[in-house]
N, C-alpha and C positions, 0 to 999 in steps of 0.2 A: 486224677485231678478233680473228680466230682466232689470229693470231701473238702477240697479247698473252697468250693463255691457255696458251701453251706454256711450261711451267715449265723445260724442259730448256735453254732459251736462256741461262740464267744471269742474273747481276745486270746485265750490260751490256744484255741484251735488255730487262730490266725498265725500266732507266733510259731506254733509247731509246723504249720504249713510253710512259713517263711524259712525255717531252719531246714526243712526238707528240700526246699528250692536251693538253698546255699549248698547243701550236700550234693544235690544233683548237678549244680553248676560246676563244682570242683571236679566231679567225675567227668563231665562233658568236656571241659577245657583240656583234660588230659588225653582226650581221644583225638585222633587225626581227622575224623569225619566231620567236615564243616557243616554238612547238611543237618546233622543231629543238633548242632548248636543253634542253627536257625530255627529248628523245630521247638527247642526248649524256649527260645526267645518268644516265639508265637504263643506258647502256652503261658509263659509269664505275663505277657501282655493281656491275654484273655483274663487271667486272674486279676490283674490290676483293674481292667475295665469293669469287671463284675463287682469289685468291692471298693473302688477308689473313693466313693463318697463316705465311706466309713473308716478309712485308714487315718491314723493320727500322723503327726509330723515324722516321728521316728520310723514308722512303717513305710511312709512314702519315701523316706531317705533310703530305706533298705531296697525298695524296688528300683530306685534311681541307681543304686550301686550295682544291683544284679543286672539290670538292663545295660548299664554302661560297660560292664565287663564282658557281657555277651556280644554286644554290638561290635566290639573291636575284633571279634573272632569270626565274623561272617563276611561273605563276599559282597561286593558293591551292590549288585542287584537286590540282594536280600536286605541290605541297609536302606536302599531306596524304598523298598516296599514297607519296611518298618517305619521309616521317616514319614511316609505318606499316611500311614495309619496313626502315628503319634500326633500328626498335625491336627487331626480331627478330635483329639481328646482334650477337653477344656483344661483339666488340671494335670496334664502329663508331667512326669518327673522332669524338673527343670534342668538338671545337669546333663542328662543324656540328650534332652531336646536342644540345649545350647550347643553341645558338641556336634550333633548332626547338622544343625543350622550353619555351622562354620565349616562344613565339609567342602572340599574343593570341587566335588562333583555336584553340579546343579541338580541332577536327578535326585540326589539324596537331600540336598539342602533346600531346594526350591519350595516344596510344599510347606515346610516348617516356616521358612522366611515369609511366605505369603499369608499363612493362615494360623500358625500356632499362637495360642494365648499364653503359653508358658515361657515365652522368650522375654527377657527383660530388655530395657532400652539400651543398656551397655552392650549386650550381645549384638543387637541390631546395628548399633553405631560402629562397633568393631567390624562387622561384616560389610557395612557400607564403605568403610575406609579402605579395606584391604582386599576385598573379594572382586570377582569379575563383574562385568556389566550385566551378565545374566542374573547374578545374585542381586545386584542393585535393582534390576527390573522386578524381580520377585518381591523384594522389600517394598517397592513403590506401590504394590497392589494390596497392601494391608488395609484393613478397615480404618485404622487410625494411624496417623503419622504426626509426631510432634515436631516442633520447630528445629530441635537439634538434629533430627534425622533428615528432615527435608533440606536443611542447609547443605548437608553432604551430598544428598542425591542430586540436587540441581546443579551443584558445583562440579562434582566429579562425574556425573552421569552423562551418557551420550544422548543423542536426540530422543531416542525411544524411551529412555529412562526419564528424561526431563518432561516429555509429553505425558507419560503415564503418571508421574508425580503431580503435575499441574492439573491433570484431569481427575485426580482422586478427591472426591468431595469431603473425605475425612482427613485430608492433609491440612496442616496449619503451617504458615510461613512467617519467618522473622523478617525484619527489615533487610537483612543481608539476603535472605531467600528471595524476597520480592525483587530486590535490585538485580540479583543474578538472573532471575527469570526475564526481567525487562531487557537486560543486556543481550541475552541469548535470543530474545524475540526480534531484535532489530533487523536481522537479515534472515530469519527463519519463520516462514508463515505458519507452519504447523504449530510451533511453540506459541507464536503470537495469538493465533486463533484460540488455542486452548486456554491460555492465560486470560484472554479477552472474555471468555465465557464464565469465569469465576465471579460469582455475585458479590463476594465480600472483599474484593481487591481494594485496598485503600485508595482514596481519591487521588493523592499525589502520584502514586504508581500507575494508576489508570491513565492519568494525563501523560506521563512519561512514555507509556506503552505506545500511545498513538503518535505522540510528538516525535519520538525517536525512530519509529518504524520507517523502513525504506519505502520508496514509492510503490514497489511491487507488493510488499506486505500490507501497506496501507490500503491499496485497492482491494485486496482480499478481505481485509477487515470491513471495509465499506460494503462489500458484497454480502458478508456474513450477517450484518445487522444494520441496515440503513437508518433505522430509528435511533439506535444507540450511537451511531457515528455522528448524527446531527447534534445529539446531546454532547458528545465528547468534543466536537469541534468548538462548540460554545464554551465548554469548560476550559479547553486549551487556550482559547482566546482570552478568557478571563484571567487565567493563570499568567499568560504572557503580559497582559496589562499590569498585573500586580508586580511582576518582575521589572517591567519597564518603569513603573512608578517608583519602586525602591531605588532603581539605578539612577533615575533622574534626581531624586532627593539627595543621593549620596555624591552627586557629581557637582563640584564647584563650578566647573566649566558650563554646565547646563544652567545652573542657578544664575550665573552672571549673564549668560546669553538671554535667558528668559526675561531678566529685569530690564536689559537694554531694549529688547524688541517690544516689550510691553509699554515701555516709556514712549517709544516711537508711535505705537498704536494709540495711546492716550492723547498724544500731541497731534494726531491726525497726519503724521508724516511717514506712516508705514505704507509706502507706495510700491507699485510694480517694479520700479527701478531699484528700490532698496532690496526687494526680494531677489531680483536678478543679481545684484551685487553679492548678496550672501551666497547664492548658488555658485556663481563663478569663482568665488574665493574658497569654495569647498567647506563652508561653515554649516555643518549638518544641523547643529542645535538651533542656530538662528533661522535657518531655512525652515525647519520643522515647526518652530514656534510661530514664525510669520504665517505660514500656511494655515496653521491651526486657528490663529486669531482672525485671519482674513476670511476663512471659510466657515468659522464657527463649528469646526469638527474637532472632537477630542484629540489631544496630542498623541495618544497611543495609536489611534487609527492612522494618523499621518505618518508616524514613524514606521509602522508596519508596511504601509504602502511604499515608502522610500527604501526600506531595508530589503523587502522581498521583491523588488523590481516589478511592482504592479503598475505597469505603464498605463493600462486602461483606467485605473483609479486616479492616477496622476493627471491624465488628460481631462477627466471629469472634474476634478478639483480645480484645475486651471481654467477650464471653460466656464465653470459656475461663477467665478469672480471676475470674468472678463479679461484674463491675462492674454497678452499677445503671444503669437507663436514663438517669437524670439525669447521671451521670458520663460515660456513653457519649455522650450528646447534647452535653455540653460539649466533648468532643474533636472530634466531628463538626462542630459549629458553628464551631470555630476552624479546623479543618484542611480542611474541604470548601468548594468554591466556593459562595458564599452564594446566588446566584440558583438554582443547582441544588438546594441543600439546602432552601430555602424551599418548593420544589415537592415534594420527596421526603420531608420529615421525617415526615409521618404514615405514609407507606408504610414507611419505615425502622423506625419504631417497631413496626409490625406484624411485620416480618421479624425484628426483635430478639426480640420476645416469642415468636415461633414457634420460633426456633432453640433447640435443646436444649443444655444445658451439655456433656453427654458427646459430642455431635456436634461441638461447637466444639473440645473438647479433643483429640478424635481428629484433626480437621483440622489443628490447630496442631501436633500431634505429627508428623504426616506432613510438614507444611510445614517444621518445624524440622529434621527429618532431611534433607530435600531441600536446604535452604539449606546445611547443614553439609557435605553431600556435594559440592555445587557449589563451596564455598569450598576444600575439600580438593583438588579437581581443579585 
């Protein structure tokens, strides 16, 4: 084999060496001794490594054919050792590399799937579609992962595969990939925390991650990065405001209610009694608009307080404009979860009576300025 490693022999010497290898291959395949075939494969690989930077396309194809024929004739442990070595060779023969990468044995396929530069995207995609979760995990550890590949990994992969893919700084995700990650993050804190840490996650998906996360997941997100959570909460609120604004503009019912309540306000007849009538009649739009006009607080904040059962905020709003308990109770009874209210009504009354009007007005003034500053941003 030393004569094969002598580059000074020129192309004729290389071709002669290759022909000798072909002749030796034919003789080895005819032998029953599998060990000798593995030995020839090692020798062929040594020759390839020594001269791969000088071989032309035809010569590389010849090595691909020789290695491919030999690897079929050796036992699994020898294939695994060959695959591990092949994974470290930058320009390894592509056909034999792809064949080993799709081997059912993860010991054979794993190193190539994780590290080989000779695999094309099609081979990786096929492997991701049909092979085991261990194969998917190996693929997820590659230096670079394109969108077509990550789509499959996060959709078909188990938790370990999804986390590994999301943690890969060289991975790129499509809209489908991000949406799938967000969906799987809703009830899985490990996935959520991994996605959360990606610096390039698009704004809208970042919002959805926090907005859709379960309470348990959300608490873990908050613990992971309190500074970022404060930012996201503000972003979520702004996004919610935008959605609310679009919804209001597209609602003929809201537009009509807003016009009628504003007319009452301009005429000076938007009274506590009117507000109580709106609440007792279950008129959400008119109640929200009336509270917004009377407290001079943005409508989005009023809607959130009503929709999210924020009784403390409702008490402060009511006290700040001097509503009676009867009017306040009418709003709470309509806007708050009934089972919760039945239990809390007496306690709410005590808190309402204890709350001082000037305290409520100060709180509302601060809240009003904060809302307007956030909207301005």
